[in-house]
C-alpha positions as CSV (number, residue, x, y, z in Angstrom):
1,M,57.0,-77.6,-72.5
2,M,56.1,-77.5,-76.3
3,G,56.9,-73.8,-76.7
4,G,60.2,-74.3,-75.1
5,T,60.8,-77.3,-78.0
6,W,59.8,-75.4,-81.0
7,I,61.5,-72.2,-79.7
8,G,64.5,-74.4,-78.9
9,L,64.7,-76.0,-82.4
10,I,64.8,-72.7,-84.0
11,F,67.2,-71.1,-81.3
12,A,69.6,-74.1,-82.6
13,L,68.8,-73.5,-86.1
14,A,69.8,-70.0,-85.3
15,F,72.8,-71.1,-83.8
16,L,74.2,-73.1,-86.9
17,L,73.4,-70.6,-89.0
18,R,75.1,-67.7,-87.2
19,C,77.9,-69.4,-85.8
20,L,79.3,-69.7,-89.4
21,S,81.5,-66.8,-88.5
22,A,84.0,-67.3,-91.6
23,S,81.4,-66.1,-94.3
24,P,82.4,-65.6,-97.8
25,G,82.1,-61.7,-97.2
26,D,84.6,-61.6,-94.3
27,R,87.2,-63.7,-96.3
28,D,87.1,-61.0,-99.2
29,S,90.8,-59.5,-98.9
30,I,89.5,-56.0,-100.1
31,Y,86.9,-56.0,-97.3
32,R,89.6,-57.2,-94.8
33,N,91.9,-54.6,-96.1
34,C,89.2,-52.1,-95.5
35,V,88.6,-52.8,-91.7
36,W,92.1,-52.9,-91.1
37,Q,92.7,-49.7,-92.6
38,C,89.9,-48.1,-90.8
39,E,90.7,-49.7,-87.3
40,T,94.1,-48.3,-87.7
41,E,93.7,-44.9,-89.7
42,G,90.2,-44.2,-88.9
43,L,89.1,-44.0,-92.4
44,A,86.5,-46.6,-94.2
45,G,86.9,-45.0,-97.8
46,S,85.6,-41.5,-97.6
47,T,83.9,-42.1,-94.3
48,T,85.6,-40.8,-91.0
49,I,84.7,-43.0,-88.1
50,P,85.4,-40.9,-85.1
51,H,85.5,-43.9,-82.5
52,C,88.9,-44.8,-84.3
53,T,90.3,-41.0,-85.1
54,N,90.6,-39.5,-81.6
55,E,94.5,-39.3,-80.9
56,T,94.8,-42.6,-83.2
57,V,97.9,-44.3,-84.3
58,K,100.7,-42.4,-82.9
59,E,101.7,-44.7,-80.5
60,G,100.7,-47.8,-82.6
61,V,97.5,-48.2,-80.9
62,W,94.2,-46.1,-81.2
63,Y,92.8,-46.6,-77.6
64,A,95.7,-46.6,-75.6
65,K,95.6,-43.1,-74.6
66,E,92.1,-43.4,-72.8
67,P,92.3,-46.6,-70.4
68,L,88.9,-45.9,-68.9
69,Y,87.0,-46.1,-72.3
70,T,89.1,-48.8,-73.9
71,Q,86.9,-51.6,-74.5
72,W,83.7,-49.5,-75.2
73,R,85.5,-47.4,-77.9
74,Q,87.7,-50.4,-79.3
75,L,83.9,-52.2,-79.8
76,N,82.3,-49.5,-81.4
77,C,85.4,-48.5,-83.7
78,K,85.4,-52.4,-84.7
79,A,81.7,-52.5,-85.1
80,D,81.7,-49.2,-86.9
81,C,84.6,-50.0,-89.3
82,R,83.1,-53.7,-90.2
83,Y,79.8,-51.9,-91.1
84,H,81.1,-49.0,-93.3
85,C,83.5,-51.4,-95.2
86,M,80.9,-53.9,-95.8
87,M,78.2,-51.5,-97.2
88,K,80.8,-49.9,-99.0
89,R,82.2,-53.4,-100.5
90,E,78.5,-54.6,-101.2
91,E,78.0,-51.4,-103.1
92,E,80.8,-52.4,-105.3
93,R,79.8,-55.5,-105.8
94,R,76.0,-54.6,-106.8
95,L,77.9,-52.3,-109.5
96,Q,79.6,-55.6,-110.6
97,G,76.3,-57.4,-111.1
98,L,77.0,-59.8,-107.8
99,D,74.6,-61.2,-105.1
100,P,74.9,-60.0,-101.9
101,V,77.0,-62.3,-99.3
102,K,77.3,-62.5,-95.7
103,Y,80.1,-61.2,-93.5
104,H,80.8,-62.8,-90.1
105,G,77.9,-64.9,-90.8
106,K,75.1,-62.3,-91.3
107,W,73.7,-60.3,-94.3
108,P,74.5,-56.7,-95.0
109,F,71.8,-55.0,-92.9
110,L,71.1,-51.4,-93.4
111,R,71.4,-49.6,-90.0
112,I,68.8,-47.2,-88.2
113,F,70.4,-45.3,-85.8
114,V,72.1,-47.7,-83.5
115,F,70.1,-50.8,-84.8
116,Q,72.4,-52.8,-86.7
117,E,69.2,-55.2,-87.6
118,P,65.9,-53.3,-87.0
119,L,63.4,-55.2,-87.8
120,S,64.4,-58.3,-86.0
121,A,65.2,-56.3,-83.2
122,A,61.9,-54.8,-83.2
123,L,60.4,-58.3,-83.7
124,S,62.5,-59.4,-81.0
125,A,61.1,-56.9,-78.4
126,L,57.4,-57.7,-79.4
127,N,58.0,-61.3,-78.9
128,L,59.2,-60.2,-75.5
129,L,55.9,-58.3,-74.9
130,V,53.7,-61.2,-75.9
131,H,55.7,-63.5,-73.5
132,L,55.4,-60.8,-71.0
133,T,51.3,-60.3,-71.7
134,G,51.3,-64.0,-71.7
135,W,52.9,-64.7,-68.6
136,I,51.0,-61.8,-66.4
137,S,47.8,-63.2,-67.6
138,Y,48.7,-66.7,-66.4
139,Y,49.6,-64.9,-63.1
140,K,46.4,-63.4,-62.8
141,L,44.7,-66.7,-63.9
142,V,46.4,-69.2,-61.1
143,N,46.4,-66.7,-58.2
144,Y,43.0,-64.6,-58.7
145,N,40.5,-66.5,-61.3
146,L,40.9,-70.0,-60.3
147,P,40.1,-71.6,-57.0
148,L,42.9,-72.0,-54.3
149,R,43.8,-74.6,-51.9
150,P,41.7,-73.7,-48.8
151,Q,44.5,-74.9,-46.3
152,T,47.4,-72.8,-47.7
153,K,45.9,-70.1,-50.0
154,R,47.9,-71.4,-53.1
155,P,47.0,-72.5,-56.5
156,Y,46.1,-76.1,-57.2
157,Y,48.1,-76.5,-59.9
158,E,51.4,-78.2,-59.3
159,Y,53.3,-76.5,-62.1
160,T,52.5,-72.9,-61.1
161,G,55.8,-71.9,-60.1
162,L,57.8,-73.8,-62.9
163,W,55.7,-71.7,-65.4
164,H,56.5,-68.6,-63.7
165,I,60.4,-69.4,-64.0
166,Y,59.7,-70.5,-67.7
167,G,58.1,-66.8,-68.3
168,L,60.9,-64.9,-66.7
169,L,63.7,-67.0,-68.4
170,S,61.8,-66.4,-72.1
171,I,61.3,-62.7,-70.9
172,N,64.9,-62.8,-70.4
173,A,66.4,-64.4,-73.6
174,W,64.1,-62.5,-75.9
175,F,65.2,-59.2,-74.2
176,W,68.9,-60.1,-74.6
177,S,67.8,-61.1,-78.6
178,S,66.8,-57.6,-79.2
179,I,69.8,-56.3,-77.9
180,F,72.1,-58.5,-79.7
181,H,70.2,-57.7,-83.0
182,T,70.8,-54.1,-82.0
183,R,74.1,-54.1,-81.4
184,D,76.4,-57.2,-82.3
185,I,79.5,-57.3,-80.2
186,D,81.0,-60.0,-78.1
187,L,79.2,-59.5,-74.9
188,T,75.8,-59.3,-76.3
189,E,76.4,-62.5,-78.5
190,K,77.3,-64.1,-75.4
191,L,74.4,-63.0,-73.3
192,D,72.0,-64.0,-76.4
193,Y,73.4,-67.6,-76.5
194,S,73.4,-68.0,-72.9
195,S,70.0,-66.9,-72.2
196,A,68.7,-69.0,-75.0
197,V,70.6,-72.1,-74.0
198,A,69.1,-71.4,-70.2
199,L,65.5,-71.2,-71.8
200,L,66.0,-74.6,-73.5
201,G,67.6,-76.3,-70.5
202,F,64.8,-75.0,-68.0
203,A,62.3,-76.0,-71.0
204,L,63.6,-79.5,-71.2
205,I,63.2,-80.0,-67.2
206,L,59.7,-78.8,-67.3
207,S,58.9,-81.2,-70.2
208,L,59.8,-83.8,-68.5
209,L,58.2,-82.9,-65.1
210,R,54.7,-82.1,-67.1
211,T,55.0,-85.2,-69.1
212,F,55.9,-87.7,-66.6
213,N,53.6,-85.8,-64.0
214,V,56.3,-85.5,-61.3
215,K,54.6,-83.9,-58.9
216,D,56.7,-84.6,-55.0
217,E,59.8,-82.3,-54.6
218,A,62.2,-84.9,-54.0
219,S,61.6,-86.7,-57.2
220,R,61.6,-83.2,-59.0
221,V,65.3,-82.3,-57.4
222,M,66.5,-85.8,-58.6
223,L,65.2,-85.3,-62.3
224,S,66.5,-81.3,-62.5
225,S,69.6,-81.5,-60.8
226,P,71.5,-83.3,-63.4
227,I,70.0,-81.3,-66.0
228,L,70.8,-77.8,-64.2
229,A,74.3,-78.8,-63.5
230,F,74.9,-79.8,-67.2
231,V,73.4,-76.9,-68.8
232,T,74.9,-74.3,-66.1
233,T,78.3,-76.4,-66.9
234,H,77.8,-75.8,-70.6
235,I,77.2,-72.0,-70.4
236,L,80.2,-71.5,-68.3
237,F,82.3,-73.6,-70.9
238,L,80.9,-70.9,-73.8
239,N,81.7,-67.8,-72.0
240,F,85.0,-68.8,-70.4
241,Y,86.6,-71.5,-71.9
242,D,85.9,-72.0,-75.7
243,F,82.7,-70.4,-77.5
244,D,82.3,-73.9,-79.6
245,Y,79.2,-73.3,-82.1
246,G,79.5,-76.7,-83.1
247,W,79.3,-77.9,-79.4
248,N,76.6,-75.9,-78.6
249,M,74.4,-76.8,-81.5
250,K,74.9,-80.5,-80.6
251,V,73.8,-79.9,-77.2
252,C,70.8,-77.9,-78.1
253,L,69.3,-80.4,-80.7
254,L,70.0,-83.2,-77.9
255,M,68.0,-81.2,-75.6
256,V,65.3,-80.4,-78.2
257,A,65.1,-83.9,-79.6
258,I,64.4,-85.1,-76.0
259,Q,61.5,-82.6,-75.4
260,L,60.1,-83.2,-78.7
261,T,59.8,-86.9,-78.1
262,A,58.2,-86.4,-74.4
263,W,55.7,-83.8,-75.6
264,L,54.3,-85.9,-78.9
265,V,54.1,-89.2,-77.0
266,W,52.3,-87.5,-74.1
267,G,49.8,-85.3,-76.1
268,G,49.0,-88.3,-77.7
269,L,48.7,-90.8,-74.7
270,T,46.9,-88.4,-72.3
271,R,44.3,-87.0,-74.9
272,H,44.6,-83.6,-73.2
273,P,41.5,-81.3,-74.0
274,A,44.0,-78.4,-75.3
275,R,46.4,-80.9,-77.3
276,F,45.2,-79.5,-80.4
277,K,46.7,-76.1,-79.5
278,L,49.6,-78.0,-78.8
279,W,49.9,-79.8,-81.6
280,F,49.2,-76.6,-83.9
281,V,52.2,-75.0,-82.1
282,V,54.7,-78.0,-82.9
283,I,53.5,-78.0,-86.5
284,G,53.7,-74.2,-86.7
285,G,57.0,-74.1,-85.2
286,A,58.3,-76.8,-87.4
287,L,57.2,-74.9,-90.6
288,A,58.9,-71.6,-89.3
289,S,62.0,-73.1,-88.8
290,L,62.1,-73.5,-92.4
291,L,62.9,-69.9,-92.9
292,E,66.1,-70.4,-91.1
293,I,67.0,-73.3,-93.3
294,F,66.0,-71.6,-96.7
295,D,67.7,-68.4,-95.9
296,F,67.7,-65.8,-98.0
297,P,69.5,-61.7,-98.3
298,P,67.4,-59.2,-96.8
299,Y,64.8,-57.4,-98.8
300,E,65.7,-53.8,-99.3
301,G,68.0,-54.1,-96.5
302,Y,65.9,-55.0,-93.9
303,A,63.8,-58.2,-93.8
304,D,65.4,-61.4,-94.0
305,A,64.7,-65.2,-93.3
306,H,65.5,-64.5,-89.7
307,A,63.3,-61.4,-89.2
308,L,60.4,-63.3,-90.6
309,W,61.0,-66.1,-88.2
310,H,60.6,-63.5,-85.5
311,A,57.4,-62.7,-86.9
312,A,56.1,-66.0,-87.2
313,T,56.8,-66.9,-83.6
314,V,54.7,-63.9,-82.3
315,P,51.3,-65.5,-82.8
316,L,53.0,-69.2,-82.2
317,T,53.6,-67.7,-78.8
318,F,50.5,-66.2,-78.2
319,L,49.0,-69.7,-78.6
320,W,51.5,-71.4,-76.2
321,W,50.4,-69.4,-73.2
322,S,46.9,-70.0,-74.3
323,F,47.7,-73.7,-73.9
324,I,49.5,-73.1,-70.8
325,K,46.5,-71.4,-69.3
326,D,44.2,-74.3,-70.7
327,D,46.2,-76.6,-68.8
328,A,46.3,-74.9,-65.6
329,R,42.3,-74.8,-65.7
330,F,42.3,-78.3,-66.7
331,R,44.3,-79.9,-63.8
332,T,42.8,-77.2,-61.4
333,S,39.3,-78.5,-62.1
334,D,40.6,-82.2,-62.1
335,L,41.9,-81.5,-58.4
336,V,39.0,-79.7,-57.1
337,K,37.1,-82.4,-58.1
338,K,39.0,-85.0,-56.2
339,A,39.1,-83.0,-53.1
340,K,35.2,-82.8,-52.8
């Protein structure tokens, strides 16, 4: 699927940019000392962090007296300390005439309530909504609007079930993207990355099945099994052994390269009636990826290049689901003619 290709490409670029956790900001000794003091004493300058001050350091570790809430309180303390120390340090840098820098791979964003990156979180949710409406309209098309096979009462379109799985994986990936941009902790980061890798891996399978026109179940299983095994192993490796950003980047780019090659060749050879929509998505996705490469600090503390990429994917996703429905119509029409 071409949509999976450009989404995967930009997810991979985002991985590369976000994985550079040792950013200039968090190497700053003033910032590091502020975070250390905040986590041990509950103070970031004149700001009190309530998660870190409730019976804090009497025994050396602030969370030791409340084991039932240890992890949640620790994560909130760490996140809040980083945020307030970051904003404090950025204000000092602004007064010195210095440009903003990244902290832990991200620009200094202004929070709105619990939303750490409010614009990216909102646009991720909008992408989720577009995928959801696209998948629902596709479901209605293949099950109620197009002819069904008279014997089984199932759609003629051979890739119906695969696109349903793709739709659900896309919704899942954008859901965790919105959660991750809302609250960036280790758990939400792993869920965001894992969901994106799962989507990209399935996109690879679907692209090969569609472009090579694989229809029988045995051949599909033979083609899909090694990829499923590899992607599953890779996700387990990231989550339980080593969250290696560099290795993940290589894996993502390899899967994207295979998909991109398959779809570009297929689009040119088959003369698909909706190929121009497909190519527009490809070109639009490539242009949108430039936003991830030519990064810039958030305007007014909210809109950075990554947020604008989230905005760019909304119309591309709408067009991509339009292509999927056109493909279903085209294949169904062709199969109905052959059946007569």
